[in-house]
DRENTORKOL-3810 file (N, C-alpha, C; in nm, 4 decimals):
REM DRENTORKOL-3810
@n.u->8.5340; n.v->6.9729; n.w->3.5173; ca.u->8.4884; ca.v->6.8507; ca.w->3.5804; c.u->8.5095; c.v->6.7332; c.w->3.4836
@n.u->8.5608; n.v->6.6250; n.w->3.5358; ca.u->8.5882; ca.v->6.5076; ca.w->3.4531; c.u->8.4597; c.v->6.4286; c.w->3.4281
@n.u->8.4528; n.v->6.3713; n.w->3.3080; ca.u->8.3396; ca.v->6.2845; ca.w->3.2802; c.u->8.3787; c.v->6.1400; c.w->3.3103
@n.u->8.2822; n.v->6.0514; n.w->3.3042; ca.u->8.3038; ca.v->5.9113; ca.w->3.3405; c.u->8.4102; c.v->5.8472; c.w->3.2516
@n.u->8.4090; n.v->5.8773; n.w->3.1240; ca.u->8.5061; ca.v->5.8190; ca.w->3.0311; c.u->8.6478; c.v->5.8600; c.w->3.0682
@n.u->8.6678; n.v->5.9851; n.w->3.1061; ca.u->8.7998; ca.v->6.0323; ca.w->3.1478; c.u->8.8460; c.v->5.9614; c.w->3.2745
@n.u->8.7565; n.v->5.9478; n.w->3.3703; ca.u->8.7898; ca.v->5.8812; ca.w->3.4969; c.u->8.8278; c.v->5.7363; c.w->3.4710
@n.u->8.7510; n.v->5.6678; n.w->3.3866; ca.u->8.7832; ca.v->5.5295; ca.w->3.3516; c.u->8.9193; c.v->5.5187; c.w->3.2851
@n.u->8.9442; n.v->5.6043; n.w->3.1883; ca.u->9.0713; ca.v->5.6029; ca.w->3.1155; c.u->9.1891; c.v->5.6247; c.w->3.2104
@n.u->9.1771; n.v->5.7206; n.w->3.2993; ca.u->9.2837; ca.v->5.7487; ca.w->3.3956; c.u->9.3039; c.v->5.6317; c.w->3.4920
@n.u->9.1949; n.v->5.5688; n.w->3.5331; ca.u->9.2054; ca.v->5.4548; ca.w->3.6239; c.u->9.2764; c.v->5.3377; c.w->3.5568
@n.u->9.2421; n.v->5.3095; n.w->3.4319; ca.u->9.3070; ca.v->5.2001; ca.w->3.3596; c.u->9.4548; c.v->5.2314; c.w->3.3393
@n.u->9.4866; n.v->5.3560; n.w->3.3105; ca.u->9.6270; ca.v->5.3952; ca.w->3.2943; c.u->9.7040; c.v->5.3759; c.w->3.4249
@n.u->9.6414; n.v->5.4084; n.w->3.5355; ca.u->9.7083; ca.v->5.4007; ca.w->3.6646; c.u->9.7159; c.v->5.2582; c.w->3.7185
@n.u->9.6059; n.v->5.1812; n.w->3.7070; ca.u->9.5977; ca.v->5.0501; ca.w->3.7709; c.u->9.6030; c.v->4.9320; c.w->3.6742
@n.u->9.6069; n.v->4.9584; n.w->3.5464; ca.u->9.6143; ca.v->4.8509; ca.w->3.4487; c.u->9.4775; c.v->4.7992; c.w->3.4102
@n.u->9.4768; n.v->4.6929; n.w->3.3299; ca.u->9.3490; ca.v->4.6365; ca.w->3.2846; c.u->9.2717; c.v->4.5729; c.w->3.3997
@n.u->9.1462; n.v->4.5455; n.w->3.3733; ca.u->9.0607; ca.v->4.4833; ca.w->3.4745; c.u->9.1214; c.v->4.3493; c.w->3.5175
@n.u->9.1371; n.v->4.3281; n.w->3.6489; ca.u->9.1921; ca.v->4.2011; ca.w->3.6962; c.u->9.0902; c.v->4.0894; c.w->3.6775
@n.u->9.1399; n.v->3.9694; n.w->3.6419; ca.u->9.0470; ca.v->3.8591; ca.w->3.6173; c.u->9.0714; c.v->3.7388; c.w->3.7079
@n.u->9.1921; n.v->3.7234; n.w->3.7600; ca.u->9.2196; ca.v->3.6109; ca.w->3.8498; c.u->9.2203; c.v->3.6609; c.w->3.9936
@n.u->9.2136; n.v->3.5678; n.w->4.0864; ca.u->9.2175; ca.v->3.6051; ca.w->4.2282; c.u->9.3486; c.v->3.6770; c.w->4.2610
@n.u->9.4584; n.v->3.6296; n.w->4.2059; ca.u->9.5882; ca.v->3.6932; ca.w->4.2314; c.u->9.5916; c.v->3.8345; c.w->4.1758
@n.u->9.5378; n.v->3.8526; n.w->4.0557; ca.u->9.5330; ca.v->3.9863; ca.w->3.9963; c.u->9.4425; c.v->4.0792; c.w->4.0760
@n.u->9.3298; n.v->4.0274; n.w->4.1238; ca.u->9.2378; ca.v->4.1106; ca.w->4.2031; c.u->9.3021; c.v->4.1522; c.w->4.3348
@n.u->9.3770; n.v->4.0613; n.w->4.3970; ca.u->9.4468; ca.v->4.0957; ca.w->4.5205; c.u->9.5497; c.v->4.2047; c.w->4.4941
@n.u->9.6289; n.v->4.1896; n.w->4.3891; ca.u->9.7295; ca.v->4.2908; ca.w->4.3544; c.u->9.6623; c.v->4.4246; c.w->4.3235
@n.u->9.5481; n.v->4.4191; n.w->4.2577; ca.u->9.4743; ca.v->4.5401; ca.w->4.2235; c.u->9.4270; c.v->4.6134; c.w->4.3493
@n.u->9.3681; n.v->4.5390; n.w->4.4416; ca.u->9.3222; ca.v->4.5994; ca.w->4.5675; c.u->9.4395; c.v->4.6637; c.w->4.6410
@n.u->9.5523; n.v->4.5945; n.w->4.6450; ca.u->9.6693; ca.v->4.6488; ca.w->4.7130; c.u->9.7194; c.v->4.7754; c.w->4.6441
@n.u->9.7110; n.v->4.7807; n.w->4.5124; ca.u->9.7534; ca.v->4.9008; ca.w->4.4402; c.u->9.6589; c.v->5.0178; c.w->4.4663
@n.u->9.5301; n.v->4.9904; n.w->4.4624; ca.u->9.4313; ca.v->5.0972; ca.w->4.4825; c.u->9.4400; c.v->5.1551; c.w->4.6235
@n.u->9.4649; n.v->5.0693; n.w->4.7215; ca.u->9.4689; ca.v->5.1135; ca.w->4.8612; c.u->9.6120; c.v->5.1135; c.w->4.9180
@n.u->9.7082; n.v->5.1415; n.w->4.8331; ca.u->9.8494; ca.v->5.1344; ca.w->4.8713; c.u->9.8844; c.v->5.2240; c.w->4.9898
@n.u->9.8159; n.v->5.3330; n.w->5.0066; ca.u->9.8490; ca.v->5.4277; ca.w->5.1134; c.u->9.7821; c.v->5.3962; c.w->5.2468
@n.u->9.6992; n.v->5.2935; n.w->5.2500; ca.u->9.6305; ca.v->5.2593; ca.w->5.3747; c.u->9.7259; c.v->5.1875; c.w->5.4699
@n.u->9.7099; n.v->5.2081; n.w->5.6007; ca.u->9.7985; ca.v->5.1435; ca.w->5.6973; c.u->9.7721; c.v->4.9935; c.w->5.7083
@n.u->9.8727; n.v->4.9194; n.w->5.7516; ca.u->9.8604; ca.v->4.7752; ca.w->5.7687; c.u->9.7475; c.v->4.7367; c.w->5.8643
@n.u->9.7140; n.v->4.8224; n.w->5.9565; ca.u->9.6127; ca.v->4.7913; ca.w->6.0583; c.u->9.4694; c.v->4.8090; c.w->6.0090
@n.u->9.4518; n.v->4.8649; n.w->5.8895; ca.u->9.3167; ca.v->4.8910; ca.w->5.8377; c.u->9.2454; c.v->4.7598; c.w->5.8113
@n.u->9.1279; n.v->4.7389; n.w->5.8742; ca.u->9.0487; ca.v->4.6167; ca.w->5.8585; c.u->8.9733; c.v->4.6247; c.w->5.7265
@n.u->9.0046; n.v->4.5345; n.w->5.6349; ca.u->8.9444; ca.v->4.5337; ca.w->5.5022; c.u->8.8219; c.v->4.4433; c.w->5.4981
@n.u->8.8331; n.v->4.3249; n.w->5.5560; ca.u->8.7227; ca.v->4.2300; ca.w->5.5606; c.u->8.6993; c.v->4.1935; c.w->5.7068
@n.u->8.5815; n.v->4.2242; n.w->5.7559; ca.u->8.5508; ca.v->4.1936; ca.w->5.8948; c.u->8.4835; c.v->4.0578; c.w->5.9049
@n.u->8.5401; n.v->3.9711; n.w->5.9886; ca.u->8.4807; ca.v->3.8399; ca.w->6.0123; c.u->8.3800; c.v->3.8464; c.w->6.1250
@n.u->8.4240; n.v->3.8960; n.w->6.2397; ca.u->8.3358; ca.v->3.9093; ca.w->6.3553; c.u->8.3633; c.v->4.0419; c.w->6.4250
@n.u->8.2686; n.v->4.0821; n.w->6.5067; ca.u->8.2824; ca.v->4.2057; ca.w->6.5835; c.u->8.2194; c.v->4.1815; c.w->6.7204
@n.u->8.3007; n.v->4.1864; n.w->6.8240; ca.u->8.2583; ca.v->4.1687; ca.w->6.9637; c.u->8.2231; c.v->4.0248; c.w->7.0008
@n.u->8.2424; n.v->3.9289; n.w->6.9125; ca.u->8.2105; ca.v->3.7895; ca.w->6.9429; c.u->8.3049; c.v->3.7338; c.w->7.0496
@n.u->8.4313; n.v->3.7732; n.w->7.0438; ca.u->8.5321; ca.v->3.7206; ca.w->7.1369; c.u->8.5582; c.v->3.8153; c.w->7.2538
@n.u->8.4807; n.v->3.9185; n.w->7.2639; ca.u->8.4938; ca.v->4.0152; ca.w->7.3719; c.u->8.4665; c.v->4.1543; c.w->7.3191
@n.u->8.4427; n.v->4.2471; n.w->7.4090; ca.u->8.4138; ca.v->4.3847; ca.w->7.3693; c.u->8.5306; c.v->4.4436; c.w->7.2914
@n.u->8.5004; n.v->4.4943; n.w->7.1745; ca.u->8.6008; ca.v->4.5605; ca.w->7.0924; c.u->8.6922; c.v->4.4681; c.w->7.0133
@n.u->8.6733; n.v->4.3370; n.w->7.0254; ca.u->8.7582; ca.v->4.2421; ca.w->6.9523; c.u->8.6958; c.v->4.2158; c.w->6.8157
@n.u->8.7742; n.v->4.2454; n.w->6.7107; ca.u->8.7306; ca.v->4.2222; ca.w->6.5730; c.u->8.8245; c.v->4.1215; c.w->6.5083
@n.u->8.7685; n.v->4.0324; n.w->6.4304; ca.u->8.8508; ca.v->3.9408; ca.w->6.3526; c.u->8.8262; c.v->3.9690; c.w->6.2050
@n.u->8.9234; n.v->3.9331; n.w->6.1236; ca.u->8.9096; ca.v->3.9540; ca.w->5.9804; c.u->9.0457; c.v->3.9699; c.w->5.9167
@n.u->9.0478; n.v->4.0342; n.w->5.8025; ca.u->9.1715; ca.v->4.0553; ca.w->5.7281; c.u->9.2037; c.v->4.2044; c.w->5.7222
@n.u->9.3268; n.v->4.2367; n.w->5.7568; ca.u->9.3726; ca.v->4.3744; ca.w->5.7498; c.u->9.4528; c.v->4.3946; c.w->5.6205
@n.u->9.4846; n.v->4.5181; n.w->5.5899; ca.u->9.5707; ca.v->4.5451; ca.w->5.4746; c.u->9.7046; c.v->4.4761; c.w->5.4920
@n.u->9.7557; n.v->4.4726; n.w->5.6130; ca.u->9.8819; ca.v->4.4040; ca.w->5.6388; c.u->9.8712; c.v->4.2554; c.w->5.6081
@n.u->9.7580; n.v->4.1945; n.w->5.6443; ca.u->9.7353; ca.v->4.0536; ca.w->5.6125; c.u->9.7356; c.v->4.0321; c.w->5.4613
@n.u->9.6648; n.v->4.1191; n.w->5.3888; ca.u->9.6586; ca.v->4.1051; ca.w->5.2437; c.u->9.7965; c.v->4.1230; c.w->5.1806
@n.u->9.8729; n.v->4.2182; n.w->5.2315; ca.u->10.0091; ca.v->4.2382; ca.w->5.1796; c.u->10.0958; c.v->4.1150; c.w->5.2047
@n.u->10.0836; n.v->4.0572; n.w->5.3223; ca.u->10.1614; ca.v->3.9371; ca.w->5.3552; c.u->10.1207; c.v->3.8198; c.w->5.2663
@n.u->9.9918; n.v->3.8011; n.w->5.2462; ca.u->9.9448; ca.v->3.6933; ca.w->5.1591; c.u->9.9940; c.v->3.7122; c.w->5.0157
@n.u->9.9914; n.v->3.8347; n.w->4.9685; ca.u->10.0385; ca.v->3.8638; ca.w->4.8332; c.u->10.1868; c.v->3.8303; c.w->4.8195
@n.u->10.2644; n.v->3.8652; n.w->4.9207; ca.u->10.4072; ca.v->3.8343; ca.w->4.9190; c.u->10.4293; c.v->3.6835; c.w->4.9171
@n.u->10.3548; n.v->3.6117; n.w->4.9975; ca.u->10.3680; ca.v->3.4653; ca.w->5.0003; c.u->10.3285; c.v->3.4027; c.w->4.8666
@n.u->10.2196; n.v->3.4509; n.w->4.8076; ca.u->10.1763; ca.v->3.3976; ca.w->4.6793; c.u->10.2792; c.v->3.4237; c.w->4.5698
@n.u->10.3475; n.v->3.5375; n.w->4.5806; ca.u->10.4475; ca.v->3.5737; ca.w->4.4812; c.u->10.5792; c.v->3.4985; c.w->4.5056
@n.u->10.5881; n.v->3.4286; n.w->4.6187; ca.u->10.7088; ca.v->3.3527; ca.w->4.6492; c.u->10.8259; c.v->3.4390; c.w->4.6903
@n.u->10.7952; n.v->3.5554; n.w->4.7427; ca.u->10.9011; ca.v->3.6484; ca.w->4.7848; c.u->10.9438; c.v->3.6221; c.w->4.9279
END
């Protein structure tokens, strides 16, 4: 069984140092959740406000698109 220090060390090796800027935090989130589908709702704004089953917010696809735009790609 791994201890906390081992888990931390492996995480830093895999994802790099702690992100400090908004851009770094966005890139970090995208790296950690790289396997999640574009449709996955990450931040929910509303739920059922605009009708039954209608959710607003940011999906992984939205975050990926924003990251690409910020990077100027």
